[in-house]
MARSEMAR-861691 format. One record per residue (C-alpha): z, y, x negated; residue number from 1. Coordinates in nm, 4 decimals. Layout:
BEGIN
         Z         Y         X  seq
         Z         Y         X  NUM
...
end
This chain:
BEGIN
         Z         Y         X  seq
   -0.0721   -6.3597   -1.2042    1
    0.0805   -6.0856   -0.9871    2
    0.1116   -5.7516   -1.1575    3
    0.4561   -5.5884   -1.1637    4
    0.5052   -5.2164   -1.1243    5
    0.6654   -5.1780   -1.4675    6
    0.3359   -5.2812   -1.6271    7
    0.1781   -4.9542   -1.5167    8
    0.0662   -4.7098   -1.7844    9
    0.0749   -4.3647   -1.6265   10
   -0.2434   -4.1704   -1.6899   11
   -0.4041   -3.8539   -1.5584   12
   -0.7688   -3.9051   -1.4630   13
   -1.0123   -3.6146   -1.5048   14
   -1.2674   -3.6828   -1.2340   15
   -1.4651   -3.3598   -1.2126   16
   -1.8304   -3.4471   -1.1649   17
   -1.7559   -3.8205   -1.1708   18
   -1.8524   -4.0661   -0.8970   19
   -1.5597   -4.2108   -0.7032   20
   -1.6391   -4.4794   -0.4482   21
   -1.4255   -4.5035   -0.1347   22
   -1.4834   -4.8087    0.0846   23
   -1.3459   -4.7691    0.4358   24
   -1.3298   -4.4692    0.6659   25
   -0.9889   -4.4953    0.8309   26
   -0.6587   -4.3140    0.7987   27
   -0.5940   -4.4229    0.4390   28
   -0.9298   -4.2903    0.3236   29
   -0.8720   -3.9692    0.5180   30
   -0.5516   -3.9133    0.3181   31
   -0.7020   -3.9902   -0.0207   32
   -1.0400   -3.8192   -0.0050   33
   -0.9070   -3.4588    0.0047   34
   -0.7098   -3.5173   -0.3163   35
   -1.0133   -3.6659   -0.4855   36
   -1.2170   -3.3627   -0.3832   37
   -0.9444   -3.1329   -0.5146   38
   -0.9783   -3.3108   -0.8502   39
   -1.3514   -3.2330   -0.8485   40
   -1.4726   -3.5874   -0.7885   41
   -1.8124   -3.6676   -0.6388   42
   -1.6965   -3.8870   -0.3520   43
   -1.9247   -4.1533   -0.2069   44
   -1.7880   -4.3043    0.1126   45
   -1.9095   -4.6393    0.2459   46
   -1.8086   -4.7286    0.6001   47
   -1.9791   -4.7927    0.9356   48
   -1.7204   -4.5697    1.1075   49
   -1.5066   -4.2798    0.9830   50
   -1.2327   -4.0526    1.1105   51
   -1.3212   -3.7112    1.2506   52
   -1.1965   -3.5325    0.9383   53
   -1.4135   -3.7488    0.7107   54
   -1.7144   -3.6977    0.9364   55
   -1.6561   -3.3245    0.9116   56
   -1.6476   -3.3435    0.5291   57
   -1.9736   -3.5376    0.5347   58
   -2.1382   -3.2871    0.7700   59
   -2.0342   -3.0093    0.5324   60
   -2.1899   -3.2091    0.2454   61
   -1.8587   -3.2237    0.0605   62
   -1.8844   -3.6028    0.0435   63
   -2.1734   -3.8509    0.0621   64
   -2.1294   -4.0873    0.3558   65
   -2.3232   -4.4142    0.3594   66
   -2.2980   -4.5170    0.7256   67
   -2.2972   -4.8929    0.6743   68
   -2.0891   -5.1862    0.5542   69
   -2.0052   -5.2379    0.1872   70
   -2.2743   -5.4113   -0.0201   71
   -2.2607   -5.5691   -0.3624   72
   -2.3746   -5.3097   -0.6147   73
   -2.2021   -5.0133   -0.4447   74
   -1.9501   -4.9919   -0.7300   75
   -2.2238   -4.9365   -0.9877   76
   -2.1748   -4.6057   -1.1701   77
   -1.8302   -4.5340   -1.0235   78
   -1.5459   -4.4230   -1.2483   79
   -1.2853   -4.5121   -0.9873   80
   -1.2991   -4.7259   -0.6726   81
   -1.0686   -4.7014   -0.3721   82
   -1.0783   -5.0095   -0.1491   83
   -0.9515   -4.8871    0.1897   84
   -1.1459   -5.1118    0.4266   85
   -0.9729   -5.2754    0.7212   86
   -1.0611   -5.6410    0.6495   87
   -0.8753   -5.7702    0.3377   88
   -1.1748   -5.9845    0.2430   89
   -1.3865   -5.6688    0.2032   90
   -1.1257   -5.5073   -0.0199   91
   -1.1102   -5.8270   -0.2262   92
   -1.4894   -5.8207   -0.2731   93
   -1.4784   -5.4548   -0.3747   94
   -1.1957   -5.5156   -0.6227   95
   -1.3751   -5.8145   -0.7727   96
   -1.6953   -5.6162   -0.8265   97
   -1.5023   -5.3256   -0.9805   98
   -1.3217   -5.5679   -1.2128   99
   -1.6531   -5.7156   -1.3252  100
   -1.7761   -5.3666   -1.4110  101
   -1.4523   -5.2753   -1.5938  102
   -1.3920   -5.0021   -1.3366  103
   -1.0428   -4.9122   -1.2167  104
   -0.9821   -5.0082   -0.8530  105
   -0.7012   -4.9177   -0.6145  106
   -0.6563   -5.1582   -0.3238  107
   -0.4839   -4.9994   -0.0262  108
   -0.3803   -5.3328    0.1240  109
   -0.2670   -5.5305   -0.1821  110
   -0.0989   -5.3703   -0.4822  111
   -0.0941   -5.7019   -0.6692  112
   -0.4727   -5.7177   -0.6404  113
   -0.5229   -5.3667   -0.7803  114
   -0.6081   -5.2836   -1.1366  115
   -0.4691   -4.9326   -1.0769  116
   -0.1984   -4.7819   -0.8609  117
   -0.1892   -4.4411   -0.6983  118
    0.1472   -4.2702   -0.7556  119
    0.3258   -4.0550   -0.5019  120
    0.1861   -3.7245   -0.6261  121
    0.2467   -3.3577   -0.5649  122
    0.1892   -3.0185   -0.7185  123
    0.4819   -2.7952   -0.8123  124
    0.2829   -2.5109   -0.9674  125
   -0.0610   -2.4290   -1.1081  126
   -0.0038   -2.6393   -1.4184  127
    0.2601   -2.8882   -1.3024  128
    0.1659   -3.2142   -1.1292  129
    0.4248   -3.4790   -1.0483  130
    0.3494   -3.8491   -1.0023  131
    0.6070   -4.1203   -0.9285  132
    0.5752   -4.5001   -0.9267  133
    0.8747   -4.7117   -0.8243  134
    0.7227   -5.0194   -0.6609  135
    0.8306   -4.8951   -0.3184  136
    0.5971   -4.6279   -0.1729  137
    0.8717   -4.4763    0.0424  138
    1.1131   -4.4483   -0.2499  139
    0.8366   -4.3056   -0.4688  140
    0.7719   -4.0342   -0.2096  141
    1.1441   -3.9538   -0.1851  142
    1.1801   -3.9207   -0.5622  143
    0.8664   -3.7070   -0.5795  144
    0.9952   -3.4785   -0.3044  145
    1.3309   -3.4386   -0.4792  146
    1.1605   -3.3410   -0.8048  147
    0.9248   -3.0969   -0.6328  148
    1.2105   -2.9400   -0.4368  149
    1.4087   -2.8928   -0.7569  150
    1.1157   -2.7322   -0.9372  151
    1.0349   -2.5065   -0.6439  152
    1.3953   -2.3960   -0.5969  153
    1.4580   -2.3483   -0.9665  154
    1.7362   -2.6087   -0.9726  155
    1.5332   -2.8008   -1.2289  156
    1.5130   -2.5586   -1.5187  157
    1.1431   -2.5484   -1.5985  158
    1.1008   -2.1718   -1.6180  159
    1.1491   -2.1318   -1.9916  160
    0.9276   -2.4283   -2.0711  161
    0.6274   -2.3132   -1.8707  162
    0.3102   -2.1474   -1.9899  163
    0.4126   -1.7864   -1.9486  164
    0.2674   -1.6224   -1.6403  165
    0.1680   -1.2570   -1.6558  166
    0.1753   -0.9783   -1.4042  167
    0.3162   -0.9365   -1.0546  168
    0.3281   -1.1643   -0.7509  169
    0.3619   -1.0124   -0.4043  170
    0.5368   -1.2909   -0.2154  171
    0.5813   -1.2975    0.1607  172
    0.9229   -1.4460    0.2278  173
    0.8749   -1.5030    0.5997  174
    1.0758   -1.3760    0.8959  175
    1.4253   -1.4500    0.7625  176
    1.5088   -1.8199    0.7483  177
    1.4824   -1.9129    0.3771  178
    1.3188   -2.2422    0.4762  179
    1.0158   -2.0532    0.6073  180
    0.8961   -1.9182    0.2734  181
    0.5769   -2.0950    0.1657  182
    0.5817   -2.3654   -0.1001  183
    0.3655   -2.1415   -0.3196  184
    0.6042   -1.8495   -0.2746  185
    0.9028   -2.0603   -0.3741  186
    0.7187   -2.1918   -0.6792  187
    0.6495   -1.8419   -0.8073  188
    1.0029   -1.7252   -0.7291  189
    1.1353   -2.0079   -0.9483  190
    0.9225   -1.8754   -1.2373  191
    1.0240   -1.5107   -1.2077  192
    1.1808   -1.3075   -1.4855  193
    1.2363   -1.0140   -1.2491  194
    1.2671   -1.0162   -0.8688  195
    1.2334   -0.6969   -0.6647  196
    1.3719   -0.7922   -0.3234  197
    1.3471   -0.6270    0.0182  198
    1.6385   -0.6076    0.2615  199
    1.4632   -0.8382    0.5100  200
    1.3474   -1.0883    0.2479  201
    1.5192   -1.4316    0.2498  202
    1.7965   -1.3188    0.0160  203
    1.9759   -1.6557    0.0214  204
    1.7072   -1.7733   -0.2193  205
    1.8267   -1.5249   -0.4801  206
    2.1444   -1.7276   -0.5302  207
    1.9311   -2.0158   -0.6614  208
    1.7825   -1.8095   -0.9447  209
    1.9013   -1.8619   -1.3033  210
    2.1587   -1.6018   -1.4172  211
    1.9200   -1.4361   -1.6634  212
    1.6744   -1.3336   -1.3878  213
    1.6966   -0.9603   -1.3192  214
    1.7243   -0.8937   -0.9442  215
    1.6454   -0.5401   -0.8241  216
    1.7598   -0.4525   -0.4733  217
    1.4799   -0.2560   -0.3094  218
    1.6288   -0.2795    0.0383  219
    1.5559    0.0018    0.2789  220
    1.8552    0.0386    0.5085  221
    1.7520    0.2174    0.8324  222
    1.8729    0.5773    0.8119  223
    2.0640    0.4832    0.4956  224
    2.0097    0.4134    0.1292  225
    1.6559    0.3369    0.0243  226
    1.4595    0.2822   -0.2933  227
    1.1501    0.4980   -0.2611  228
    0.8071    0.3413   -0.2706  229
    0.7268    0.5307   -0.5897  230
    1.0389    0.3859   -0.7518  231
    0.9432    0.0354   -0.6407  232
    0.5897    0.0761   -0.7770  233
    0.7286    0.2084   -1.1060  234
    0.9674   -0.0874   -1.1385  235
    0.6869   -0.3390   -1.0824  236
    0.4628   -0.1725   -1.3393  237
    0.7329   -0.1125   -1.6014  238
    0.8704   -0.4660   -1.6037  239
    0.5260   -0.6280   -1.5921  240
    0.4055   -0.4140   -1.8822  241
    0.7062   -0.5295   -2.0858  242
    0.5750   -0.8856   -2.0575  243
    0.7928   -1.0097   -1.7729  244
    0.6667   -1.1992   -1.4705  245
    0.7701   -0.9969   -1.1670  246
    0.8026   -1.1287   -0.8117  247
    0.8088   -0.8714   -0.5339  248
    0.9910   -1.0651   -0.2622  249
    0.9129   -0.9158    0.0775  250
    1.0047   -1.0018    0.4329  251
    0.7285   -1.1400    0.6554  252
    0.3803   -1.1040    0.5092  253
    0.3139   -0.8559    0.2252  254
    0.0157   -0.7022    0.4047  255
    0.1616   -0.6737    0.7562  256
    0.3496   -0.3418    0.7634  257
    0.4843   -0.4308    0.4211  258
    0.3129   -0.1736    0.1973  259
    0.1824   -0.4610   -0.0095  260
   -0.1550   -0.2913   -0.0393  261
    0.0056    0.0173   -0.1933  262
    0.1984   -0.1940   -0.4437  263
   -0.1124   -0.3908   -0.5359  264
   -0.3034   -0.0654   -0.5885  265
   -0.0331    0.0689   -0.8186  266
   -0.0299   -0.2484   -1.0283  267
   -0.4069   -0.2871   -1.0551  268
   -0.4503    0.0787   -1.1462  269
   -0.2011    0.0177   -1.4286  270
   -0.4040   -0.2817   -1.5476  271
   -0.1581   -0.5441   -1.4226  272
   -0.2897   -0.8644   -1.2583  273
   -0.1553   -0.9333   -0.9103  274
   -0.1139   -1.2554   -0.7128  275
   -0.0645   -1.2245   -0.3369  276
    0.1124   -1.5026   -0.1469  277
    0.0901   -1.4792    0.2332  278
    0.4040   -1.5133    0.4403  279
    0.4894   -1.5924    0.8012  280
    0.4859   -1.2533    0.9734  281
    0.7796   -1.1777    1.2010  282
    0.5215   -1.0522    1.4542  283
    0.4347   -1.4134    1.5412  284
    0.6999   -1.6142    1.3551  285
    0.9967   -1.4686    1.5427  286
    0.8520   -1.5153    1.8931  287
    0.7465   -1.8671    1.7981  288
    1.0958   -1.9503    1.6726  289
    1.2298   -1.8266    2.0070  290
    0.9875   -2.0473    2.2016  291
    0.7682   -1.7552    2.3060  292
    0.3911   -1.8081    2.2657  293
    0.2163   -1.4728    2.2115  294
   -0.1007   -1.6241    2.3618  295
   -0.1251   -1.8779    2.6418  296
   -0.4315   -2.0194    2.8131  297
   -0.4995   -1.8414    3.1394  298
   -0.2387   -1.5707    3.0752  299
   -0.3061   -1.3879    2.7473  300
   -0.6201   -1.4077    2.5356  301
   -0.5166   -1.1355    2.2910  302
   -0.2077   -0.9806    2.1395  303
   -0.1433   -0.6447    1.9773  304
    0.1072   -0.5881    1.6976  305
    0.2437   -0.2338    1.6822  306
    0.4746   -0.0747    1.4266  307
    0.6926    0.1809    1.6030  308
    0.8175    0.3595    1.2920  309
    0.7100    0.6780    1.4734  310
    0.7404    0.7266    1.8545  311
    0.4363    0.7508    2.0849  312
    0.4527    1.1292    2.1193  313
    0.4688    1.1876    1.7433  314
    0.1571    1.3496    1.5976  315
    0.1628    1.0920    1.3163  316
    0.1158    0.8037    1.5626  317
   -0.2318    0.6492    1.5489  318
   -0.1725    0.4047    1.8380  319
   -0.3800    0.4434    2.1534  320
   -0.0897    0.3970    2.3945  321
   -0.3082    0.4652    2.6987  322
   -0.5432    0.1784    2.6123  323
   -0.2497   -0.0443    2.5230  324
   -0.0876    0.0174    2.8619  325
   -0.4040   -0.0859    3.0423  326
   -0.4501   -0.4028    2.8380  327
   -0.3549   -0.7404    2.9870  328
   -0.2759   -0.8744    2.6401  329
    0.0629   -0.9343    2.4840  330
    0.2236   -0.6397    2.3046  331
    0.4452   -0.7185    2.0055  332
    0.6568   -0.4292    1.8794  333
    0.8136   -0.4148    1.5344  334
    1.0744   -0.1584    1.4250  335
    1.0998   -0.0518    1.7881  336
    1.4648   -0.0623    1.8945  337
    1.5507    0.2967    1.8030  338
    1.2471    0.4240    1.9964  339
    1.2324    0.1635    2.2707  340
    1.2841    0.4142    2.5534  341
    1.0001    0.6338    2.4338  342
    0.7719    0.3306    2.4118  343
    0.8529    0.1931    2.7573  344
    0.8117    0.5351    2.9181  345
    0.4752    0.5859    2.7450  346
    0.3496    0.2475    2.8638  347
    0.4638    0.3018    3.2220  348
    0.3281    0.6553    3.2261  349
   -0.0122    0.5175    3.1282  350
   -0.0181    0.2421    3.3891  351
    0.1796   -0.0574    3.2614  352
    0.3958   -0.1806    3.5539  353
    0.7692   -0.1343    3.5174  354
    0.8111   -0.4954    3.6300  355
    0.6252   -0.6238    3.3215  356
    0.8359   -0.8997    3.1598  357
    0.9955   -0.8129    2.8247  358
    1.1791   -1.0201    2.5666  359
    1.3833   -0.8881    2.2751  360
    1.4586   -1.1284    1.9906  361
    1.7179   -1.0142    1.7385  362
    1.7807   -1.1787    1.3990  363
    1.4807   -1.4031    1.4588  364
    1.4841   -1.7470    1.2869  365
    1.8415   -1.6919    1.1652  366
    2.1580   -1.8700    1.2868  367
    2.2534   -1.5439    1.4616  368
    1.9267   -1.5256    1.6593  369
    1.9692   -1.3790    2.0085  370
    1.7090   -1.3555    2.2835  371
    1.7322   -1.1416    2.5957  372
    1.4902   -1.1208    2.8882  373
    1.4310   -0.8108    3.0977  374
    1.1576   -0.5899    3.2404  375
    0.9853   -0.2812    3.1060  376
    1.1853   -0.0392    3.3218  377
    1.5214   -0.2036    3.2414  378
    1.4977   -0.3206    2.8834  379
    1.6248   -0.0014    2.7151  380
    1.9476   -0.0123    2.9172  381
    1.9880   -0.3840    2.8667  382
    1.9446   -0.3596    2.4897  383
    2.2156   -0.0928    2.4802  384
    2.4505   -0.2931    2.7030  385
    2.4013   -0.6091    2.4973  386
    2.4561   -0.4260    2.1678  387
    2.1285   -0.5509    2.0205  388
    2.0707   -0.4101    1.6714  389
    1.7775   -0.4307    1.4242  390
    1.6049   -0.6332    1.3037  391
    1.4475   -0.7297    1.6336  392
    1.1042   -0.8063    1.7740  393
    1.0078   -0.6866    2.1228  394
    0.7457   -0.8780    2.3223  395
    0.5893   -0.7342    2.6380  396
    0.3622   -0.9312    2.8695  397
    0.3307   -1.2216    3.1076  398
    0.3750   -1.4732    2.8244  399
    0.7456   -1.3893    2.8484  400
    0.7528   -1.5810    3.1771  401
    0.6232   -1.8841    2.9914  402
    0.9022   -1.8458    2.7368  403
    1.1607   -1.8349    3.0147  404
    1.0099   -2.1483    3.1691  405
    1.0066   -2.3300    2.8352  406
    1.3680   -2.2313    2.7726  407
    1.4675   -2.3660    3.1127  408
    1.2893   -2.6958    3.0478  409
    1.4488   -2.7266    2.7055  410
    1.7897   -2.6445    2.8522  411
    1.7442   -2.9254    3.1063  412
    1.6901   -3.1639    2.8138  413
    1.9987   -3.0298    2.6402  414
    1.8001   -2.8766    2.3518  415
    1.8197   -2.5056    2.4365  416
    2.0553   -2.3141    2.2033  417
    2.1944   -2.0904    2.4785  418
    2.1538   -2.0235    2.8519  419
    1.8630   -1.7988    2.9427  420
    1.8996   -1.5718    3.2459  421
    1.6219   -1.5043    3.5005  422
    1.3847   -1.2250    3.3989  423
    1.5143   -0.9528    3.6281  424
    1.8817   -1.0442    3.6174  425
    2.1257   -0.8341    3.4177  426
    2.3988   -1.0227    3.2369  427
end
């Protein structure tokens, strides 16, 4: 008799140290094996051929690969069997043997012939797993995704029903677009009792927080109001010590010109545990969003990321501008607009050609993103004429010519957001 989906009894299997047999080495197995490994299972794979990713897992001794066809007796000792072979007759043999041994078996090709079903699963946080069964795999995945999105965004109110998290999380929010924060970062933001947010953090996400979450504006406005680093450190420590879970929401990556190391030091010295969540750094995220590869085969094998919070001739600068000027690699400048003239003059003075291509990307990843193309000896004037204001990322090097070419090709397909002028042309 065919089994119906509503017969399923949902159950969480604890597989750590338990044998799980996977028969078949194709795409289905390649999707399922990593999750089994994450659950701690001892995976034994039986197949005469496997995908490259499964072969790599076998070479690393993370799974046991029996390079042969399935044989009767392979299911012996398994706690769970996954029948993922190509031929249905093989899967039927595997399922029959598992049934005879009273072992749960999931058939990839025939749900009605399975004694167990695999739900559409996902992880919303350290202690929250979601599994959905609907009878339609696509619908199950859609429902799962909706639940996960709600938990991650805080629209499903799970914060006050969680096991209380302690300490501080330094979360990289990415280069600006709120969709570019990591899943992990969004999960922790949804659990926060207090959020200390930077000016360049994805502040749209703050509107999704419950009204009882305390939001502290730690934005540093250039040449304007600023919360000192000591005040930020004190806020993190004080609120964490009072038993609140504090998220320090930062733009880009916490450890790329973000003073995340200083904040972590302050918390750890005060005895407060710290979680660090990487973020997409604007140094590579913004050029990428603008279609500008910072490396390109045959053109640039290296790239240098420079913070220009002090100009080249300042005694506090630790940058070797002479070596940088002589390098053939890509130069990515952050916080550079106010000192762009000093930088370009230093590079040209030390040997970088004035004709070197330059791109300036303002408001990267945001709806207001603007990209201009120029050369090293003209870019300061062009930035002034165009009224470009921070935040902006400056990219210097021959990869800019690739970006211009890519923009032209995209424009020809009707997918470029705006016309891109030739490199040396003023507009």
